[in-house]
TIKEBA-912363 format. One line per 4 residues: number of its first residue (from 1); for each residue x negated, y, z negated of C-alpha. Coordinates in nm, 3 decimals, padded with zeros to 5 digits, m for minus. Example, Ala and Ser with C-alpha at 12.3 -4.5 7.8 and 13.67 -1.06 7.14 Angstrom:
BEGIN
1 = m01.230/m00.450/m00.780  m01.367/m00.106/m00.714
This chain:
BEGIN
1 = 01.647/00.720/m00.441  01.383/00.949/m00.453  01.068/00.912/m00.319  00.697/00.962/m00.419
5 = 00.472/01.089/m00.148  00.099/01.067/m00.228  m00.179/01.143/00.005  m00.461/00.927/00.020
9 = m00.673/01.049/m00.256  m00.415/00.999/m00.510  m00.319/00.650/m00.426  m00.695/00.567/m00.413
13 = m00.696/00.741/m00.824  m00.353/00.483/m00.849  m00.440/00.190/m00.744  m00.858/00.255/m00.843
17 = m00.986/00.230/m00.473  m01.172/00.439/m00.242  m01.007/00.660/m00.037  m01.230/00.527/00.238
21 = m01.149/00.230/00.137  m00.774/00.246/00.195  m00.798/00.472/00.535  m01.004/00.221/00.697
25 = m00.960/m00.119/00.545  m00.580/m00.128/00.414  m00.377/00.132/00.631  m00.259/m00.107/00.942
29 = m00.315/m00.465/00.809  m00.218/m00.478/00.393  m00.055/m00.071/00.382  00.223/m00.106/00.731
33 = 00.333/00.217/00.865  00.702/00.303/00.821  00.706/00.089/00.481  00.399/00.183/00.313
37 = 00.331/00.472/00.477  00.446/00.742/00.669  00.306/01.005/00.919  00.523/01.342/00.870
41 = 00.633/01.544/01.192  00.340/01.292/01.379  00.100/01.465/01.267  m00.256/01.310/01.142
45 = m00.121/01.352/00.759  m00.071/01.042/00.550  00.116/01.005/00.302  00.188/00.684/00.101
49 = 00.569/00.583/m00.030  00.437/00.541/m00.395  00.780/00.321/m00.479  00.739/00.063/m00.176
53 = 00.400/00.037/m00.276  00.491/m00.051/m00.628  00.774/m00.293/m00.537  00.568/m00.502/m00.368
57 = 00.281/m00.498/m00.622  00.481/m00.580/m00.834  00.711/m00.863/m00.676  00.397/m01.087/m00.591
61 = 00.262/m01.033/m00.910  00.531/m01.160/m01.051  00.578/m01.492/m00.837  00.174/m01.535/m00.884
65 = m00.155/m01.407/m01.058  m00.312/m01.317/m00.767  m00.200/m01.244/m00.477  m00.313/m01.017/m00.138
69 = m00.038/m00.872/00.060  m00.126/m00.927/00.456  00.014/m00.791/00.751  00.216/m00.954/00.866
73 = 00.468/m00.946/00.512  00.341/m01.265/00.351  00.075/m01.298/00.120  m00.263/m01.487/00.027
77 = m00.223/m01.629/m00.322  m00.561/m01.747/m00.473  m00.667/m02.018/m00.713  m00.720/m01.969/m01.062
């Protein structure tokens, strides 16, 4: 299976978040290194793995109307 690697700016456009929010708030709390993003060759540049992010978004949206992925791998489910 081929993977689609996105820069922070490209991911921001896809998920409608500010790139700064992704870097400062979501990275390492919601988006986990090794699962949702990699650092090629140990550099500072981050490449996000779109298929893994999309899969996690779809898995939880199928289980509930509103959920936020948590750092421990679980989800916080909101109330309607």
